[in-house]
N, C-alpha and C positions, 0 to 999 in steps of 0.2 A: 420669384414674383417681381422683384425690382427690375430684373433684366427684361421680363416680358413687357413691363410698362415702358421701359426705355425703347425697346424694339418697336412698340406700337406707336412711338413718336408722340406720347402724351406730353403735354406742356410741362416743362420743368419749372420748379420754383427756383429763386435765386438766393444763394447763400454767399455772404461776403466774409472775408477774413481780413481783419485789420492788420496792417504791417506793424509789428512791434519788435522789441529786442529778442523775442523768442524765435523769430525767423522761420515761421511755419512753412514758407515757400522756399526754404533753403537760402543759400547765399554764401559769400566768401567769409570764412572764419579766420580772423587775423591771428588767433592764438595757435591754431593748428596749421595755418597757411594752406588751407584746402577748401574746395568747394563742397558745401553740404547739400544733400538732396531734400526734396519736399518731405514733410512729415507724412506719416501714413494716413492720418486723419484727412488730409487734403485729397488724396487719391480715393479714399473711401467716400467722401462727400461727393466727389465728381461722378460717382456711379448713379447718384440720385438727383443731384442738384446742378444747376449752372453756378459754378464757383468762380468768384472774382476777387482779385486783390483790391483792397480798399486802402489807398494812401492816407496816412493820418493827417497830412497838412491841408487837404482839400475837403470840401463838403462831401459827405457820403452820398452814394447814389440813392435816389428816392424810391427805386423799385426793389430794394432789398427785402426779402422775406425773413431773414435772420442774419445776425452779425455775430461772428465768433471773435473774441478778443482774449489773447493769452498774455499774461504779465503786463497789465496796463501801467504798472509803475515804471516801465522802461520808456514810456512816452514822455515828451516834453510837456511843460505846463500848458501851453496853448493847445497841444494835441489832446491832452487829457480833458481840458475844458470843452473841446468839441465833442469828445466821447460822452462826457457827463451831460451835456445838453441833449445829445441824441437819446440817451437812456431816460433822461427826465421827460422827454416828449412821449414816452410810452412805447418806443420802438423795441422790438424783440431783440434780446442780446444774450449770448452765452459768455459769461465772464469767468475766466480762470485766473485766480491769483495763486501765489505760492510763496510761503516764507522761506523755503529752501529748495530751489530747483536742483534735483539730483543730477540732471543732465549737464548742468553748468552752475556751479556754486556761486560764480561771480555775478550771476543775474539775480541774486536775491535782493529783496527790497531794503536791506539794511545798508547804511552808509559805513563801509569798511575802509580803513586806511590803505592806500596803495602799497604794494610790495616793492621796496626800493631795489630789490635784486632782480626784478622782472620788468621789462619794458611794458608800458601801458599800451593797450590796444588803441589804434588810431580812432576807431569809431566805437569806443566803449559807450553803451547805452546809459542814458541818464536814469536817475531813480527819483521819480516825482512822488510826492505825497498823494496817495489815492483816497484819503479820507473824504474829500468832497464827493467822489464817485460813490463810496460806500454809504455816505449819508443819504444820497438820492435813492439808493437801493434799500435803505433801512437796515443795513447790516453793519455790525462791528467786527472788524478783523484785526486782531493784534499781530503785527508783522513780525514780532520776535518770538512767537510761540509755535513750537512744533509738537504735534500730537503723536502719541504712541499708544499701542495697545498690545498686550502680551498674548491676546487670543490669536492662535494660529492652528487651523484645522488640518494642516498638511505636515505629517511627520517628516517627509523628505525635505521640507523647507525650514526645519527647526533652527538652522544656523543663521537665519535672517534676523536682523535686529528688530526690536519691537516697533521701531519707527516705520517699518513696512507694515502697514495697517490692513488687516483683512476685515472687511465688512460682510457679515453673514448673520443669519438668524441665530446661530449658536453663540454669539458674543454676549448674550444676556442683556442686550439693549431692549428697552420697552418696545422700540420700533426701529430695527436696524435699517429697514427700507421703508420710506414713507409710503403709506397705503392710500393717502388722499390725493395722489397725483399719479397719472399713468406713466410718468417718466421712470419711476422707481418701483412701483408696485409690481410684485411678481418676480423680481430679480432674485438671484440665488447667492452670488458672491462677487464683490468688487474689491480690487486691491489699489491702495494708494501708497505713494512713497513720500515720506516726510511731509505729511499734509499739515495745513493750518486749521484753526478753529474759527467758526462763524457763530455770531450771536445776534439775536434780534435787538433792535433799538427802537424806541418810540418814534414812529413816523406815521403821520396822518395818511390814510388811504392806502396803506400797504398791508399785505398779508404775507406772513413768514411761514413757509411750509418746509420743514426739514425733509430732505431726500435721503441722505446717508448719515448714519450716526454710529459712533463707536460704543463699546460696551462698558461694563463696570470695571474691567481690568485695564483701564486706560488712564492716561494722564497727559501732561504737557511739560516740555522742557524749554528753557530759554535758548535762543539762538547761540548766545555766547557760551552756554554750557556744552553745546553739541559741536560747535565749529571752533577750530583752533587754527591760527595763522602760523605759518612756518616759512623757511626760505624757499620752499617748493610750492607755496600757495596755500590755499585753504584745505584743511583735512577734517574728517569727521571722527570724533572720539568714539570709543567703544567701551563696553563694560561700565556704563554709567548706571547709577541706582535708578530703578523704576518702581516707585511706590504708587499703587493705584489710588486715584482720588475718589473712587466709588461713584463716579458720575460720568455720563457719556458726553462726547463732544460732537456737535454737528459739523460735518465737513463738506456738505453740499446742501443747497437750499433753493427752493423755488420762490420767487418774489412775484406777487400778483397785485394788481390794483393800479396805482398811479404809475408804477414801473412794471415792465413785463420782461423778466430776466430769470436766468438760472445762474447761480454763483457757485463755483467749485473751488475749494481751497487747495488745489493740487493740479499742476500741469503735467507732471510725470505720469499720471494715470492714463494719458493718451500716447504713451511712448510706443515705439515700433514693436517692442517685444510682445505687447498685449495683442496687437494685430496679428503678429506671427503665430502666437499661441492659438488664436481664434481660427486662423487659416489652417493650421496643421491639426487642430482638434486633439491636443494632447490630453490623455485621460486624467481626470481628477484635477486638471488645471484649466478648466473651461470657465474662465472668468468673464464677467459681464461688463467689463470696462467699455468695450466698443459698443455694446448694446445700449448702455447707459448714455453714452455721448450722443449716439445717433438718435435715441429717444428724445433727448433734450433738444436737439436741433429740430427734429420733426415737430415736436410740440410747440416750440416757439414759432416755427414757420407755418403752423396751421395745417400740417399734413400728418395726421395721426394714423394713417391707414396701415402702417407697418408695425405699430407699437405692439399690438397683441400677437402678431405673427412672430416677431423676434423672440418673444418669451416662450414660444413653444419649442422646448428642448427637453431632453431627459433630465429627470431629477436625480441629482447626486447627493445621497445622504452621507453625512459624516459619521464617524464612530462616536455616537452621542454618549454611550456609557464610558468610553475611554476619556472623552472630554470632561465629563462630570467628575470622574475620579481624579483626573489630572488637575482640574480646577481646585479640588479640595487640597491636594498636596501642594499646589502653588500657593494657596492662601496660608497653609502651615509654614511653608518656606519663608514667605514674607514676614510672618509673625516672628519667626526665629531670627531673621535678619534684623528686624527692628529691635529685638531684645539685645542682639550682639552689638548693634550700633549704640544703643542706650547705655549698655555696660561700658563700652569703650569711652564714651563721653564722660560718664561718671568717674572713671578711673583717671582720666586726664584732668578733670576738675579737682580731684583730690590731690594729684601731684602738683598742680598749680597752687592749690591752697597751702600745701606744705612750704612751697617756695615763698609765698607771700608772708606766711607766719615767721619764717626765718628772717626775712627782711625787717619786719616790724620789731622783732626781738632785738635786732642790732640797733635799730633807730631809737628804741626806748631806753637803751643803756645810757646812764648819765656819766659813767666814768670814761667815756670816750669822746674825743673831739670830733668835729665834723669831717676832717680829712681822714681820720682813722675809720670812721663809720663808712665813708664812701669807698675806702679801700676794701673793707670787710664785706660790704654789700656787693662790690664788684666781684670779689672772690666767690662769695656765696652764689652770685648770679651765674658765674661761669660753671661752678660745680653743679648747681641745680639745673642749669640749661643742659649740661651733658646728661645728667640723670633723667631730665624730662625728655630729651631726645631719645635716650635708650628706652624709657618707659613708653613713649609714644610709638616707637618702632615695634616694641614687644606687643603693645595693645593692638596695634594695627594688624600685626601678623596673626594674633589670636583671633581678632575679629574676622579676618579673611579666612582663617581655617574653619571657623564656625559657619561662615557663609558657604564655603565650598563643601563642607560636610553636609549642610542642609540641602545644597543643590544636588550633591551625589545621592542623598536619600530620596530626593524628589525623582531623579532619573531612575534609581533602582525600583522605586514604587511604581512608576509608570511602566517600566519594563515588566514588572511582575503582573500588573493588570493586563498588559498586552499578551503576555505568555499564557495567563489564565484564559483569556478570550480565545486565543489560538487553540489551546487544548480543548476547550468546550466546542469550538468549531469543528474539531476532528471527531470528538467523542459523541456529541449529541446527534448529528444527522443519522447515524445508523439505528438509533433507538426506535424512532417511529416505524421504520421498516421491519425491525425485529418484532415489535409489538404487533404489527399487522400480520406478520408471518404466524405468530402464536395464535392470534384470533382466528385467522383463516384455517389454521390446522385444526383448532378445536371445533370450529363450525363444520369442517369437512368430516371430522370424526363423528360428530353428533348426527349429521345427515346420513352417514353410512349405517348408523345404528337404528335409524327410523324404519319400522316395519319388520325388524328382525325379531324372531321369537326369543323370549328370555331364556328358554332352555338351551338355545344354540350358542348363547354368549359364554365365553370362557370366564371362569371365576378363579379366585385365588386357590380354592380347595380342590378344583378339578385337575 
């Protein structure tokens, strides 16, 4: 349909893409010393819109129908002020912020100390405070919070960390996809990588409509918990504890009223891999990332003609029974993990209390001078520190064993549920056919006996 409209030479609307540190139009990468290509979203928008680059240092074109801005914190302060004034004037804008851009960790909004063992990039983007822009949008965005969710409806992707967030109706959110806006209503599944959290703030004349929301098995980590600096740059930690906070996080929002914008707390969701999956049509990995982004641009540009058409695709149901049983076992595992951690902390407190009691006993002795007391306390401290270190290592090992045992029980239970379902899938389908065979056989036998004289029927005594 879009191709037909293009061939018919219908007038195209104009979409602008602001030049930021994300470099959606490609450019020279000083770290890899290579030329990067345009992002896939650019070529996708060109199929429907007249796409233009918008320089951040000059006034924006007045004929823009929608403006896309990725990583606004990489703008300078004057450039951000110009963008803030543009949004404040009610002009339509798609704003993508990100607390941890997985495609380039150095583009995060946090001020990190430079690595002394690596040369700094000659054109390293600045990191400007975006709070004035968020205030105009009526949105609060903690730049150091990364959202995670343990919900994952794809068994083949279970190795992915919880920071790869799957938004779908099965995540137990009251409204995973906002139904009050055509941008998100009717979507099936969206994936985000290390997204942030968006919250509403009191702002006159603004309406906050959540578009994407995580479920009850989600939480948030601080940036410094997840990212560690080394001689080789920034790296992401793994095997971090994930204790659900029993509340969902909004990761994309529609702002209406004095401002006209869509804010998404993740830039990686429009990575090339999602466009490739959409093009190839891989079964069970038909994510709605591209649909969601195009819907947002269309709605902002005032061209909703394709919104309903994009949502017309096959419905892929997940294994709801497996997900429900898996959720129960996951909750049980979390409870066992919390008990193991509480037990470990209690044992460490007891060991520390014994050390403190030994020190107090020495300090209270009146038959010793201060120098002798200090020597004895130092000796006790060395002995107790060794004991405490051994106890801490033992307690930690025991805690990890309990956690691993709980995790193994979870995996065994899930495999048991899957095996039961597979067995039922093989055993149950023939039963209706067999029952139908018996019913038809009895019916045929009964029809054969209709009109036959009773004397001609064989009996057991004949």
